C-alpha positions in Angstrom: 13.7 -22.0 19.7 12.5 -23.2 16.4 14.3 -26.1 14.7 15.2 -26.0 11.0 12.9 -27.9 8.7 14.3 -26.9 5.3 17.3 -27.9 3.4 18.0 -24.3 2.6 18.5 -23.4 6.2 20.7 -26.5 6.6 22.9 -25.2 3.8 23.0 -21.8 5.4 24.3 -23.2 8.7 26.7 -25.5 6.8 28.1 -22.6 4.9 28.3 -20.5 8.0 30.3 -23.2 9.9 32.6 -23.6 7.0 33.4 -19.9 7.0 33.9 -19.7 10.7 36.2 -22.7 10.5 35.6 -23.6 14.1 33.0 -26.4 14.2 33.4 -28.2 10.9 30.6 -29.4 8.7 27.3 -30.8 10.1 26.4 -34.3 8.8 23.1 -34.0 7.0 21.7 -36.9 8.9 22.6 -35.6 12.3 19.5 -33.5 13.2 20.4 -33.1 16.8 23.8 -31.7 15.9 22.2 -29.4 13.3 19.8 -28.0 15.9 22.6 -27.5 18.4 24.7 -25.5 15.9 21.6 -23.5 15.0 21.3 -22.5 18.6 24.9 -21.5 18.7 24.5 -19.0 15.8 21.2 -17.7 17.1 22.9 -17.1 20.4 25.9 -15.4 18.6 23.7 -13.0 16.6 21.3 -12.4 19.4 24.1 -11.4 21.8 25.4 -8.9 19.3 22.0 -7.3 19.1 21.3 -7.3 22.8 24.7 -5.9 23.6 24.0 -3.0 21.2 20.6 -2.4 22.7 22.2 -2.3 26.1 24.2 0.8 25.2 23.0 4.0 27.0 23.1 6.0 23.7 21.4 3.4 21.5 19.4 5.2 18.8 15.8 4.6 17.9 16.9 3.4 14.4 18.6 0.4 16.1 15.2 -0.6 17.6 13.3 0.0 14.4 15.7 -2.3 12.5 14.2 -5.2 14.5 10.8 -4.9 12.9 11.2 -8.2 11.0 12.6 -10.3 13.9 10.2 -12.8 15.5 12.7 -14.0 18.1 10.8 -13.9 21.5 14.0 -13.2 23.5 14.6 -10.0 21.5 10.9 -9.0 21.8 11.1 -9.6 25.6 14.3 -7.5 25.8 12.5 -4.5 24.2 10.6 -4.1 27.4 13.6 -2.4 28.9 12.8 0.6 26.7 9.2 1.1 27.9 10.0 2.1 31.4 8.8 5.6 32.3 12.4 6.9 32.7 13.4 5.9 29.2 13.7 8.3 26.3 10.2 8.8 24.7 11.7 8.4 21.2 12.9 4.9 22.0 9.6 4.0 23.6 7.8 5.1 20.4 10.3 3.1 18.3 9.5 0.0 20.4 5.8 0.5 19.8 6.4 0.9 16.0 8.6 -2.2 15.9 6.2 -4.4 17.8 3.4 -3.3 15.5 5.5 -4.4 12.5 6.4 -7.7 14.1 2.7 -8.4 14.8 3.1 -11.8 16.6 1.1 -12.8 19.6 4.1 -12.0 21.8 4.4 -8.5 20.3 0.6 -7.9 20.8 1.0 -9.0 24.4 3.7 -6.4 25.1 1.7 -3.7 23.3 -1.3 -4.4 25.6 1.0 -4.0 28.6 2.1 -0.6 27.2 -1.5 0.6 27.0 -1.8 0.2 30.8 1.4 2.2 31.7 3.8 4.8 30.4 3.3 8.4 29.2 0.2 9.5 27.4 1.9 9.7 24.0 3.3 6.2 24.3 0.0 4.8 25.5 -1.8 6.4 22.5 0.8 5.0 20.1 0.3 1.5 21.5 -3.5 1.7 21.2 -3.2 3.0 17.6 -0.8 0.1 16.8 -3.3 -2.4 18.3 -6.1 -0.9 16.3 -4.2 -2.1 13.2 -2.9 -5.5 14.3 -4.9 -6.8 17.2 -7.2 -9.8 16.6 -11.0 -9.4 16.9 -11.1 -11.4 20.1 -9.1 -8.7 21.9 -11.9 -6.2 21.6 -13.2 -7.1 25.1 -9.9 -6.1 26.7 -10.2 -2.7 25.2 -13.6 -1.9 26.6 -12.1 -0.8 29.8 -10.1 1.8 27.9 -13.4 3.4 26.9 -13.6 4.4 30.5 -10.0 5.7 30.7 -9.7 9.2 32.4 -7.8 10.5 29.3 -10.2 11.4 26.5 -7.6 10.8 23.8 -7.0 7.3 25.0 -10.8 6.7 25.0 -11.0 8.0 21.5 -8.2 5.7 20.2 -9.7 2.7 22.0 -13.0 3.5 20.3 -11.3 3.7 16.9 -9.7 0.3 17.5 -13.1 -1.2 18.5 -14.9 0.4 15.6 -12.4 -1.1 13.2 -13.6 -4.5 14.6 -17.2 -3.5 14.1 -17.9 -3.2 17.8 -21.2 -1.3 18.6 -20.0 -0.1 22.0 -17.6 2.3 20.4 -20.4 4.4 19.0 -21.2 6.4 22.1 -17.5 7.5 22.6 -17.2 8.6 18.9 -20.4 10.6 19.2 -19.0 12.2 22.3 -16.2 13.6 20.1 -18.8 15.0 17.7 -20.4 16.9 20.5 -17.0 18.2 21.6 -16.2 19.3 18.0 -13.0 17.3 17.8 -11.5 14.9 15.2 -14.7 15.3 13.2 -13.3 14.1 9.9 -12.2 10.7 11.2 -15.4 9.8 13.0 -18.0 9.7 10.2 -16.2 6.8 8.4 -16.2 4.8 11.6 -19.9 5.6 12.4 -21.0 4.6 9.0 -19.0 1.4 9.3 -21.1 0.8 12.5 -24.3 1.4 10.5 -25.1 5.0 11.7 -25.8 6.6 8.3 -27.7 9.5 10.0 -24.2 11.1 10.4 -24.4 12.4 6.8 -27.4 14.7 7.6 -25.7 15.8 10.8 -22.7 17.0 8.8 -24.9 18.9 6.3 -26.7 20.6 9.1 -23.3 21.5 10.7 -22.0 22.9 7.4 -25.2 25.1 7.0 -25.1 26.4 10.6 -21.4 27.4 10.8 -20.4 28.3 7.2 -21.1 32.0 7.6 -19.1 32.4 10.8 -15.6 33.9 10.7 -14.1 31.0 12.6 -15.6 28.3 10.6 -13.5 25.3 11.6 -16.6 23.2 12.3 -18.0 23.9 8.9 -14.7 23.1 7.3 -14.4 19.8 9.2 -18.0 18.9 8.2 -17.1 19.7 4.5 -14.0 17.5 4.7 -16.1 14.6 6.1 -18.8 15.0 3.5 -16.2 15.2 0.8 -14.8 11.9 2.1 -18.2 10.4 1.2 -17.9 11.9 -2.3 -20.8 14.2 -1.4 -21.1 17.2 -3.8 -22.4 19.4 -1.0 -19.0 19.2 0.8 -16.9 19.2 -2.3 -18.4 22.5 -3.5 -17.5 24.1 -0.2 -13.9 22.8 -0.4 -13.5 24.2 -3.9 -14.7 27.7 -2.8 -12.2 27.6 0.1 -9.4 27.2 -2.4 -9.9 30.9 -3.3 -10.1 32.1 0.3 -8.0 35.1 0.9 -6.8 33.6 4.2 -3.7 31.6 3.3 -4.3 29.1 6.2 -7.7 28.3 4.9 -6.2 27.4 1.5 -3.6 25.3 3.2 -6.2 23.5 5.2 -8.1 22.5 2.1 -5.0 21.3 0.3 -3.8 19.3 3.3 -7.3 17.7 3.7 -7.3 16.7 0.1 -3.8 15.2 0.4 -4.4 13.5 3.8 -7.6 11.7 2.8 -6.6 11.0 -0.8 -9.7 12.5 -2.2 -10.2 12.6 -5.9 -11.5 16.1 -6.7 -11.4 17.8 -10.1 -7.8 18.8 -10.5 -8.5 21.7 -12.8 -9.0 24.2 -9.9 -5.8 22.9 -8.4 -3.9 23.5 -11.6 -5.5 27.0 -11.9 -4.4 27.7 -8.3 -0.9 26.5 -9.2 -0.6 29.3 -11.8 -2.1 32.1 -9.6 -0.5 31.2 -6.3 2.5 33.3 -5.1 3.0 31.9 -1.6 5.8 29.2 -1.7 4.2 27.3 1.3 0.8 27.0 -0.5 2.5 26.1 -3.7 4.3 23.2 -2.0 0.9 22.1 -0.5 -0.6 22.1 -4.0 2.2 19.9 -5.2 1.6 17.5 -2.3 -2.1 17.4 -3.0 -1.6 16.7 -6.7 0.8 13.9 -5.8 -1.7 12.4 -3.4 -4.5 12.5 -6.0 -2.2 11.1 -8.7 -4.1 12.2 -11.8 -1.8 11.4 -14.8 -3.3 14.5 -16.6 -1.4 16.7 -14.2 2.0 15.3 -15.2 2.7 17.6 -18.1 1.6 20.8 -16.3 3.7 20.0 -13.2 6.7 19.2 -15.4 6.2 22.5 -17.3 6.0 24.4 -14.0 9.3 22.9 -12.8 11.0 23.8 -16.1 9.5 27.2 -16.6 9.9 28.7 -13.1 13.3 27.7 -11.9 13.9 31.1 -10.2 10.5 32.5 -9.5 10.1 30.7 -6.2 12.4 29.1 -3.7 14.6 26.1 -4.8 12.8 24.0 -2.2 9.5 24.8 -4.0 11.0 23.7 -7.3 12.4 20.5 -5.7 8.9 19.9 -4.3 7.3 20.2 -7.7 9.7 17.6 -9.1 9.2 15.3 -6.1 5.4 15.7 -6.7 6.0 14.8 -10.3 7.7 11.6 -9.3 4.9 10.6 -7.0 2.2 11.4 -9.5 4.1 9.3 -12.1 4.1 6.2 -9.9 0.4 5.9 -10.3 0.7 4.5 -13.8 3.1 2.5 -15.9 2.4 4.9 -18.8 4.5 7.5 -17.0 7.7 5.4 -16.8 9.4 7.5 -19.6 9.0 10.6 -17.4 10.5 8.9 -14.4 13.3 7.5 -16.6 14.2 11.0 -17.6 14.1 12.1 -14.0 16.3 9.1 -12.9 19.0 10.7 -15.1 18.7 14.2 -13.6 22.0 15.9 -12.6 20.5 16.5 -9.1 21.1 13.2 -7.1 18.1 13.9 -4.9 15.8 14.1 -7.9 17.4 10.8 -9.2 16.7 9.2 -5.8 13.1 10.5 -5.8 12.6 9.0 -9.3 13.9 5.6 -8.2 11.6 5.5 -5.2 8.7 6.3 -7.5 9.8 3.6 -9.9 9.9 1.0 -7.1 6.2 1.5 -6.6 5.2 1.1 -10.2 6.0 -2.6 -10.1 6.8 -3.3 -13.8 9.8 -5.0 -15.4 10.6 -1.8 -17.3 10.8 0.1 -14.0 13.0 -2.6 -12.5 15.5 -2.3 -15.4 15.8 1.4 -14.8 16.5 0.8 -11.1 19.1 -1.9 -12.0 20.8 0.6 -14.3 21.1 3.0 -11.4 23.2 0.5 -9.5 26.0 1.8 -11.7 25.5 5.4 -10.7 28.6 7.4 -9.8 27.1 8.7 -6.5 27.3 6.1 -3.7 24.0 7.2 -2.1 22.1 6.6 -5.3 23.9 3.3 -5.8 22.9 2.1 -2.3 19.3 3.1 -2.7 19.1 1.4 -6.1 20.5 -1.9 -4.7 17.9 -1.8 -1.8 15.0 -1.1 -4.2 16.0 -3.7 -6.7 16.0 -6.4 -4.1 13.0 -5.0 -2.2 10.4 -7.5 -3.4 12.6 -10.6 -3.3 12.3 -11.5 -7.0 14.6 -14.4 -7.3 14.8 -14.2 -11.1 16.4 -10.7 -10.9 18.3 -11.3 -7.7 20.3 -14.3 -9.1 21.4 -12.1 -12.0 23.0 -9.7 -9.5 25.1 -12.1 -7.4 28.2 -10.3 -8.5 27.2 -7.5 -6.1 28.3 -9.8 -3.3 31.8 -9.1 -4.4 31.4 -5.4 -5.0 34.2 -3.0 -3.9 31.7 -1.0 -1.9 31.0 -2.7 1.4 27.5 -1.2 1.7 26.5 -2.7 -1.7 27.9 -6.1 -0.5 25.9 -5.7 2.7 22.6 -4.8 1.0 23.0 -7.7 -1.5 23.9 -10.2 1.2 21.0 -9.1 3.4 18.6 -9.5 0.5 19.8 -13.0 -0.3 19.4 -14.0 3.3 15.8 -12.7 3.3 15.2 -14.9 0.2 16.5 -18.0 2.1 19.5 -18.1 -0.3 22.8 -19.2 1.4 25.0 -17.4 -1.1 25.3 -14.3 1.0 26.3 -15.9 4.2 30.1 -15.5 3.9 29.6 -11.8 3.3 27.4 -11.4 6.3 29.8 -13.3 8.5 32.7 -11.1 7.5 30.6 -8.0 8.2 30.2 -9.2 11.8 33.7 -8.0 12.2 33.0 -4.5 10.8 32.3 -2.0 13.5 29.8 0.0 11.3 27.8 -3.0 10.0 28.1 -5.6 12.7 24.7 -4.9 14.2 22.9 -4.9 10.8 24.6 -8.1 9.7 23.6 -9.8 13.0 19.9 -8.6 12.6 19.8 -10.1 9.1 21.3 -13.4 10.2 19.0 -13.7 13.2 16.0 -12.9 11.0 16.9 -15.9 8.9 17.7 -18.2 11.8 14.8 -17.4 14.1 11.9 -16.6 11.8 9.6 -19.4 10.4 10.5 -21.0 7.1 9.0 -20.2 3.7 6.8 -23.2 4.1 5.0 -21.5 6.9 4.0 -18.6 4.7 1.1 -20.5 3.1 -0.6 -21.0 6.5 -0.1 -17.4 7.4 -1.5 -16.3 4.1 -4.5 -18.5 4.6 -5.2 -17.0 8.0 -5.0 -13.5 6.5 -7.6 -14.5 3.9 -9.9 -15.8 6.5 -9.8 -12.5 8.4 -10.2 -10.5 5.2 -13.3 -12.5 4.2 -14.7 -12.1 7.7 -14.4 -8.2 7.4 -11.3 -7.8 9.5 -9.3 -6.1 6.8 -6.7 -4.3 9.0 -5.9 -7.5 10.9 -5.6 -9.4 7.6 -2.9 -7.1 6.4 -0.7 -8.2 9.4 -0.8 -11.8 8.1 -0.2 -10.9 4.5 2.9 -8.9 5.5 4.2 -11.7 7.7 3.7 -14.1 4.8 5.9 -11.9 2.7 8.4 -11.7 5.5 8.7 -15.5 5.4 8.7 -15.7 1.6 9.6 -12.4 0.0 8.7 -13.6 -3.5 5.1 -14.7 -2.5 3.0 -13.2 -5.3 -0.3 -14.3 -3.8 0.5 -12.4 -0.6 1.2 -9.2 -2.6 -2.0 -9.8 -4.4 -3.9 -10.0 -1.1 -2.3 -6.8 0.0 -3.5 -5.2 -3.2 -7.1 -6.3 -2.3 -6.8 -4.9 1.2 -5.5 -1.6 -0.1 -8.3 -1.4 -2.7 -10.8 -2.1 0.1 -9.4 0.8 2.0 -9.6 3.0 -1.1 -5.8 3.4 -1.4 -5.8 2.8 -5.2 -2.2 3.9 -5.9 -0.9 1.5 -3.3 -3.2 -1.2 -4.6 -1.9 -0.8 -8.1 1.7 -1.1 -6.9 1.0 -4.3 -5.0 -0.8 -5.9 -8.0 2.1 -4.9 -10.3 4.6 -6.5 -7.8 2.5 -9.7 -7.8 2.7 -9.7 -11.6 6.4 -9.1 -11.7 6.8 -12.1 -9.5 4.2 -14.2 -11.4 3.6 -12.7 -14.9 0.7 -15.0 -15.7 -1.3 -14.1 -12.6 -4.7 -13.6 -14.2 -6.4 -12.4 -11.0 -3.9 -9.6 -10.6 -4.4 -8.5 -14.3 -8.2 -8.5 -13.7 -7.9 -6.5 -10.5 -5.7 -3.9 -12.2 -8.2 -3.7 -15.0 -10.9 -3.0 -12.5 -9.0 -0.2 -10.8 -8.1 1.4 -14.1 -11.8 1.1 -15.1 -12.8 2.9 -11.9 -10.3 5.7 -12.8 -11.5 5.7 -16.4 -8.0 5.1 -17.7 -9.3 3.1 -20.7 -6.0 2.6 -22.5 -4.7 0.8 -19.4 -7.8 -1.3 -19.0 -7.4 -2.4 -22.7 -3.8 -3.2 -22.0 -4.7 -5.6 -19.2 -7.5 -7.3 -21.1 -5.2 -7.8 -24.1 -2.8 -9.6 -21.8 -5.6 -11.7 -20.3 -7.2 -12.7 -23.6 -3.8 -13.6 -25.0 -2.9 -15.9 -22.1 -6.4 -17.3 -21.6 -8.2 -17.1 -25.0 -11.1 -19.3 -23.6 -11.9 -17.0 -20.7 -15.4 -15.7 -21.8 -15.7 -13.2 -18.9 -12.5 -11.4 -20.0 -13.7 -11.3 -23.6 -17.0 -9.8 -22.4 -15.3 -7.1 -20.2 -12.9 -6.4 -23.1 -15.9 -5.8 -25.3 -17.4 -3.5 -22.7 -14.2 -1.4 -22.6 -14.1 -1.1 -26.3 -17.7 0.1 -26.3 -16.8 2.7 -23.7 -14.1 4.2 -26.0 -16.1 4.0 -29.2 -14.3 1.1 -30.9 -17.5 -0.7 -31.7 -16.2 -3.0 -34.5 -13.6 -4.5 -32.2 -16.2 -4.7 -29.4 -18.5 -6.8 -31.5 -15.6 -9.1 -32.4 -14.8 -9.7 -28.7 -18.5 -10.1 -27.7 -19.0 -12.6 -30.4 -16.1 -14.7 -29.1 -17.5 -14.4 -25.6 -20.9 -15.6 -27.0 -19.3 -18.6 -28.6 -17.8 -19.6 -25.2 -20.9 -18.9 -23.1 -24.0 -18.3 -25.3 -26.3 -18.3 -22.3 -25.0 -15.1 -20.7 -27.9 -12.6 -20.8 -25.9 -9.4 -20.7 -24.0 -10.3 -23.9 -27.1 -9.2 -25.9 -27.2 -5.8 -24.1 -23.5 -5.0 -24.8 -23.8 -6.3 -28.4 -26.9 -4.0 -28.8 -24.8 -1.0 -27.6 -22.0 -1.9 -30.0 -24.2 -2.3 -33.1 -26.0 1.0 -32.1 -22.7 2.8 -31.9 -21.6 1.3 -35.3 -24.9 2.5 -36.8 -26.3 -1.0 -37.6 -29.7 -0.2 -36.1 -31.6 -3.3 -37.1 -29.0 -5.6 -35.4 -28.9 -3.3 -32.4 -32.7 -3.4 -31.8 -32.7 -7.2 -32.4 -30.0 -7.7 -29.7 -31.6 -5.3 -27.2 -35.1 -7.0 -27.6 -33.4 -10.4 -27.1 -31.9 -9.0 -23.9 -35.3 -7.7 -22.7 -37.0 -11.0 -23.4 -34.4 -13.0 -21.4 -34.4 -10.4 -18.6 -38.1 -11.1 -17.9 -37.0 -14.4 -16.3 -34.0 -12.9 -14.4 -34.6 -10.7 -11.3 -32.2 -7.8 -10.5 -31.8 -6.4 -14.0 -34.4 -3.6 -13.7 -31.9 -0.7 -14.2 -30.4 -2.4 -17.3 -33.8 -3.2 -18.8 -34.7 0.5 -18.4 -31.5 1.4 -20.2 -32.2 -1.0 -23.0 -35.7 0.4 -23.6 -34.4 4.0 -23.7 -31.7 2.9 -26.1 -34.3 1.3 -28.4 -36.4 4.5 -28.3 -33.3 6.6 -29.1 -32.4 4.4 -32.1 -36.0 4.5 -33.5 -36.0 8.3 -33.3 -32.9 8.6 -35.5 
């Protein structure tokens, strides 16, 4: 059992004892007594949890609620649910919970599960370990490559491939030969350095595309599309017009599942032509996954124009898709604000969920307003979302919720304050231990606070995550970043690290949300601003790139790099005069940076000042002679000079 090391936890125990009225107040100097009383309340809350888990009809939701508890006694007790005679749903819930906990003890139990239990539970355990197991465990998985069950062998190979282990290659290629799971394997083989897979996929697409049952060609096209290969993307677009409904559905689901970024125009055209409600819903799901802001108005128009032409479920799906598309960009907050006031409570709730992923202060204020909603379900959701990222500044403005007339609101608020290591919610949690409905949840929240490491430990956990991230173990690093947030919910740096990990995995919408959360917690976080600008640049959302660089240059006027990139963006959108202004400021701060002359040449050329443009470009070419690695840019500069001289 861990001993308290922070004054906050001492205050928590002191308050708890005062409320219980049984043990009196612990003297601050009496550390042994403090530890003893801590043990008492750990035992109290743990007993409530274990007694609930011991019930024959305990639901999987009770098990899943333990995902933030690092108490080893609770983890050990979860083993009772992984016996062969136990309900499979509970066993899978244990696997999911252990994955979220992610401690050495949790990994140890997951490894035990891979050696026993039913096939589905074993597979779930191997998948979980693929995400959270440390690199040094790869050796123990090699024996799973010889498992009699092919699916177990495959998942073990995926796990080892994620750790860059060469021995996984033969098993993955075996799957290629058996024509199964084709669209997952190429990523892993390329990660292992086997780039020949691309030609293999093209050959497969050519060989099987004319066959009636062309599942192999379709899978090959999906895999090629994942690489951004036009050969595969063209095939996918043709399949969107296939007469076979199931082929159209397959394309749409592939787009959504792999978050590809195809041209959305064919999808919008299909939206107008399509008559089948199931395919329409798939189109909405795909558009939501892609997240192109240009689709917002067409989806909104569809939802308003065709209220009776299709099923109500289809209309609801279109609005839900609209919510999810809108969460990709802060520029769409007005649309979400409108939806948050819709008369349909489920649409209001969808809008609030989307707002929670935007991560801006404006989005937070809309969610806070929803706490006053007349519908209790909407209120409860709004309270949970407002407190979700542990922002102390906002939370302290909502302490009045601890006295709300709705006990669920009191519970969610008290739970949030406990997660933030704030003692103010303790009396509410203590009273809820007497409530039959909320006793278990209150005990879980109290044990999380008592048994988990303190906020001071979050720094070391974050450091370990960065070490793994920098060494190429991105999946494993995410486990540490999430644990750091578990210990310190307002840890902006950990949210930023999650944003980097999501970006590395090409989950751009998720990455944007994490960076925005980091900025809400730490508004002057320049690295987060720069990272957002990079993503928006990649998506060619220039107005948002400009917004980020405006913030950066205002808060750090002497940052020459930001001035330079700001000038580049202004060049991209044709604001050449402003670009020159920013580039000149960058040059004053760092006159030796070679590429300043190239960008300045572009800006002067765009403005029509040909003499200055040629002078800057020649200056760049002269400096580039002494700097290797600029061949492509020197070619561009020469072509631009030729173009200017021909005018």
